C-alpha positions in Angstrom: -36.1 22.3 13.9 -37.5 25.1 11.7 -37.0 25.1 8.0 -34.9 28.3 8.0 -32.5 26.9 10.6 -32.2 23.7 8.7 -31.3 25.6 5.5 -28.7 27.6 7.4 -27.1 24.5 8.7 -27.1 22.9 5.2 -25.4 26.0 3.8 -22.8 26.0 6.5 -22.2 22.3 6.0 -21.9 22.8 2.2 -19.5 25.7 2.7 -17.1 23.7 4.9 -17.4 20.6 2.6 -16.5 22.9 -0.3 -13.4 24.2 1.6 -12.4 20.6 2.4 -12.8 19.5 -1.2 -10.9 22.5 -2.4 -8.0 21.7 0.1 -7.8 18.2 -1.2 -6.9 19.5 -4.6 -3.7 21.0 -3.1 -4.2 24.2 -5.1 -2.5 27.4 -4.0 -5.9 29.1 -3.4 -6.9 26.4 -1.0 -3.6 26.6 0.8 -4.1 30.3 1.3 -7.5 29.7 2.8 -6.2 27.1 5.2 -3.2 29.4 6.1 -5.6 32.2 6.8 -7.6 30.0 9.2 -4.5 28.9 11.1 -3.3 32.5 11.3 -6.6 33.4 12.8 -6.1 30.7 15.4 -2.6 32.1 16.1 -4.1 35.6 16.5 -6.7 34.4 18.9 -4.0 32.5 20.9 -1.9 35.7 21.0 -4.7 37.8 22.2 -5.6 35.4 25.0 -1.9 35.1 26.0 -1.5 38.9 26.0 -4.0 39.4 28.8 -3.0 36.4 30.8 0.0 34.2 30.2 -1.5 31.6 32.6 -4.6 31.5 30.4 -2.9 29.9 27.5 -0.2 27.2 27.8 2.9 27.4 25.6 2.0 23.9 24.3 -0.9 25.4 22.3 1.6 27.0 19.9 2.9 23.5 19.2 -0.6 22.4 18.3 -0.9 25.0 15.5 2.5 24.0 14.2 1.7 20.3 14.1 -1.7 21.0 12.5 0.1 23.2 9.9 2.6 20.5 9.2 -0.2 18.1 8.3 -2.3 20.5 6.0 0.2 23.1 4.6 2.9 23.0 1.9 6.3 24.4 2.7 5.9 28.1 1.8 2.6 28.5 3.7 4.1 26.5 6.6 7.1 29.0 6.6 4.7 31.9 7.0 2.8 30.1 9.8 6.1 29.4 11.7 7.1 33.0 11.4 3.8 34.2 12.8 3.9 31.7 15.7 7.5 32.6 16.5 6.8 36.4 16.4 3.7 36.0 18.6 5.5 33.8 21.1 8.4 36.2 21.4 6.2 39.3 21.8 4.2 37.6 24.5 7.3 36.4 26.3 8.8 40.0 26.0 5.5 41.5 27.3 5.6 39.5 30.5 9.4 39.4 31.1 10.5 42.9 30.1 12.4 44.1 27.1 15.1 41.5 27.5 13.3 38.2 28.0 15.2 35.3 29.5 14.0 33.0 26.6 12.8 30.2 28.7 13.3 26.6 27.8 9.8 26.3 26.4 10.5 29.0 23.8 13.8 27.4 22.8 12.0 24.1 22.4 9.4 25.9 20.2 12.1 27.2 17.9 13.7 23.8 17.7 10.4 22.2 16.9 9.9 24.8 14.1 13.2 23.9 12.6 12.4 20.2 12.5 8.9 20.8 11.1 10.2 23.1 8.4 12.9 20.6 7.4 10.3 17.8 7.2 8.0 20.1 5.1 10.8 21.0 2.7 11.4 17.3 2.0 7.8 16.7 0.7 8.8 16.4 -3.0 5.3 15.6 -4.0 4.4 19.3 -3.5 1.5 18.2 -1.2 1.1 18.4 2.6 1.5 15.2 4.6 -2.2 14.6 5.0 -2.6 14.5 1.2 0.6 12.9 0.0 0.4 9.8 2.1 -3.2 8.9 1.0 -2.2 9.6 -2.6 0.7 7.2 -2.4 -1.5 4.5 -0.7 -4.1 4.9 -3.4 -1.5 4.5 -6.1 -0.2 1.4 -4.4 -3.7 -0.1 -4.1 -4.4 0.6 -7.8 -1.2 -0.8 -9.1 -0.9 -3.7 -6.7 -4.6 -4.3 -6.6 -6.7 -6.8 -4.8 -8.7 -9.6 -6.5 -11.5 -8.3 -8.7 -15.1 -9.3 -8.0 -15.7 -12.9 -9.0 -18.9 -14.8 -9.9 -20.8 -16.4 -7.0 -19.4 -19.8 -7.6 -15.9 -18.6 -7.0 -14.1 -17.5 -3.9 -10.6 -16.0 -3.5 -8.6 -14.7 -0.6 -5.1 -13.5 -0.2 -2.6 -12.4 2.5 0.6 -10.4 2.5 3.2 -10.2 5.3 6.1 -7.8 4.6 9.5 -8.5 6.1 9.7 -5.2 8.0 6.0 -4.5 8.8 5.6 -1.8 6.1 2.8 -1.6 3.4 5.3 -1.6 0.5 7.0 -4.8 -0.6 8.5 -6.7 -3.5 5.6 -9.2 -3.6 2.5 -8.1 -5.4 -0.6 -9.3 -7.3 -2.3 -7.9 -10.4 -5.6 -9.4 -11.6 -8.5 -8.7 -13.8 -11.6 -10.3 -15.2 -12.2 -9.9 -18.9 -15.6 -10.2 -20.6 -17.0 -11.5 -17.2 -15.6 -14.9 -18.0 -11.8 -14.9 -18.0 -9.8 -14.4 -14.9 -6.2 -13.4 -15.4 -3.7 -12.8 -12.6 0.0 -12.6 -12.0 1.7 -13.0 -8.6 5.2 -11.5 -8.7 8.2 -11.6 -6.4 10.6 -8.8 -7.4 14.3 -9.3 -6.5 15.0 -7.5 -3.2 13.3 -7.1 0.1 11.1 -4.7 1.9 11.0 -0.9 1.3 14.1 -0.9 -0.8 12.3 -2.7 -3.6 9.0 -1.0 -3.2 9.4 1.6 -5.9 10.6 -1.0 -8.4 7.7 -3.2 -7.6 5.2 -0.4 -8.1 6.7 0.5 -11.5 6.7 -3.2 -12.6 3.1 -3.7 -11.3 2.0 -0.7 -13.3 3.5 -2.1 -16.5 1.9 -5.5 -15.9 -1.4 -4.0 -15.1 -1.4 -2.2 -18.5 -0.5 -5.5 -20.3 -3.0 -7.7 -18.5 -5.8 -8.8 -20.9 -4.1 -7.1 -23.9 -1.7 -10.0 -24.7 -1.9 -13.8 -24.7 -0.3 -15.3 -21.6 3.0 -16.3 -23.4 3.4 -12.8 -25.0 2.5 -11.2 -21.6 5.4 -12.9 -19.9 7.8 -12.2 -22.7 6.8 -8.5 -22.6 7.3 -8.4 -18.8 10.7 -10.0 -19.3 11.6 -7.3 -21.9 10.5 -4.6 -19.6 12.8 -5.8 -16.8 15.7 -6.2 -19.2 15.3 -2.5 -20.3 15.8 -1.4 -16.7 19.5 -1.9 -17.2 20.2 -3.1 -13.7 21.8 -6.4 -12.6 19.1 -6.6 -9.8 16.1 -6.0 -12.2 14.7 -9.5 -12.3 11.7 -11.2 -10.8 9.9 -14.5 -10.5 6.2 -14.7 -11.5 3.3 -17.1 -11.9 0.5 -16.3 -14.4 -3.0 -17.8 -14.4 -5.6 -17.7 -17.1 -8.8 -19.2 -15.9 -12.2 -19.8 -17.6 -14.7 -19.0 -14.8 -17.4 -20.9 -16.6 -15.7 -24.2 -17.1 -12.9 -24.1 -14.6 -10.3 -24.8 -17.3 -7.0 -23.0 -16.6 -3.4 -22.5 -17.9 -0.5 -21.7 -15.6 2.8 -20.2 -16.7 5.6 -20.2 -14.2 8.8 -18.0 -14.5 11.2 -19.2 -11.9 8.4 -19.1 -9.2 7.6 -21.7 -6.6 5.1 -24.1 -8.1 1.3 -23.6 -7.7 -0.6 -26.2 -5.6 -3.8 -27.8 -6.7 -6.3 -28.9 -4.1 -8.2 -32.1 -5.0 -11.0 -33.4 -2.8 -10.4 -36.9 -4.2 -8.1 -38.4 -3.1 -7.6 -35.3 -1.0 -4.7 -33.0 -0.6 -2.5 -30.4 -2.3 -0.7 -31.5 -5.5 2.2 -29.7 -7.2 1.6 -28.1 -10.5 4.0 -28.9 -13.3 4.5 -25.5 -15.0 8.0 -24.3 -15.0 10.4 -21.8 -16.6 13.2 -19.3 -16.1 12.9 -16.1 -14.0 12.1 -12.8 -15.8 14.8 -10.2 -16.5 17.7 -12.7 -16.9 17.8 -13.7 -20.6 16.2 -12.3 -23.7 13.8 -15.1 -24.3 13.2 -17.2 -21.2 11.8 -20.7 -21.8 8.4 -21.3 -20.2 6.5 -24.6 -20.1 2.9 -23.9 -19.1 0.6 -26.4 -17.6 -3.1 -26.9 -18.2 -5.9 -28.3 -16.0 -9.4 -27.9 -14.8 -10.8 -27.0 -11.4 -13.8 -29.1 -10.5 -16.4 -27.8 -8.0 -14.8 -27.9 -4.5 -11.2 -27.7 -5.8 -8.8 -24.8 -5.5 -5.4 -23.4 -6.6 -2.9 -21.9 -4.2 -0.1 -19.4 -5.3 2.6 -18.1 -3.0 6.0 -16.5 -3.0 9.3 -18.0 -1.9 9.2 -16.2 1.4 6.5 -18.6 2.4 8.5 -21.8 1.8 12.2 -20.8 2.1 14.0 -20.3 5.4 17.4 -21.0 6.9 18.2 -24.7 7.2 15.4 -25.7 4.8 15.6 -25.9 1.0 12.8 -25.2 -1.4 11.6 -28.8 -1.8 11.4 -29.2 2.0 9.5 -25.9 2.2 7.0 -26.9 -0.3 6.3 -30.2 1.5 6.0 -28.2 4.7 3.5 -25.8 3.1 1.4 -28.8 1.7 1.1 -30.2 5.2 0.3 -26.9 6.8 -2.3 -26.0 4.1 -3.8 -29.5 4.4 -4.3 -29.1 8.1 -5.7 -25.5 7.6 -8.3 -26.7 5.1 -9.3 -29.9 6.9 -9.7 -28.1 10.3 -11.8 -25.1 9.3 -12.3 -25.1 5.5 -11.2 -22.6 3.0 -12.6 -19.4 4.5 -9.7 -17.7 6.3 -7.2 -20.4 5.3 -4.7 -18.0 3.6 -4.2 -16.0 6.8 -4.1 -19.1 9.0 -1.4 -20.5 6.8 0.7 -17.3 6.8 0.5 -17.2 10.6 2.4 -20.5 10.6 5.2 -19.2 8.4 8.3 -18.5 10.5 9.4 -14.9 10.5 12.2 -14.1 8.2 13.9 -11.3 6.1 11.7 -11.9 3.0 8.2 -10.8 2.2 5.4 -13.4 2.1 2.3 -13.5 -0.1 -0.2 -16.2 -0.6 -3.4 -16.5 -2.7 -6.1 -19.2 -2.6 -8.6 -19.4 -5.5 -11.5 -21.9 -4.9 -14.3 -23.1 -7.1 -17.1 -23.5 -4.6 -18.9 -26.9 -4.3 -22.3 -27.0 -6.2 
């Protein structure tokens, strides 16, 4: 390939990449550029249809509408719909005389436009579908983040199963590593289930993420409690478990606010043992009493945190559910070790109407 041709291809690639980057901003100018491109496609379709109706299927008009719904805001989408409708009516009139019979396909096209415009008008973010959905997912991932990178001698894995198969739930995790040594995490279960509690969980996770590392554990939980009380709703409460772990020594402190107890894996004598931290749920009283626990993870040991959806079900109380989880988790670790254990355990949890989250943090054997 000659140098001149390569430069031309690079310039063309840079031009289109620039247009894509501009469109991702959602700016009015970028929307006009995309609209102009789609109108050009509509014009080309119109020209081909004018000379031969058999050359272009009516379904091609739907393609431009669907594409516009993905990449355009409401006003540009309205212009595109007007152009498509005008072109389709003119072509139909051209082939069927001055009084077209308005075939079923044209009626379907008009109905589809109405549905698309209604959907576009409901995009309150001001962004087209192809931009608003990734933005919301990115916001969720940042606020309800994954575990941060840990030193080589530590391994963590988590799993989440929502009650209704969506990506938004009332169970979430926020975590951070400070000074490369202190791991701090909070696993939360907000009152409510599924999508209905998703917005509340996002708001609460954002507040917790801002406090993480800025306050001592006791003050952090009290600040989270005060935040929920300020919401002014009878349903604004949550259970939470907080961990502060020294990644060099393995020493930890656990605070529990009405949450199912953490489990500590000990190789000798072997098995999962219940942590003793306890306290009242957040958002119920002004100053909930919390009794933290302290311990140390030796090499080869692990901690497991989970929400009540993992251990509660019809016909089984919490204590029975915890015993069931200890047995299942013991089998999962003995059979195949810790890698993948979180997901293997969650697969054993009976389906129910509550979200289920589980986290295993292991200090690897030396």
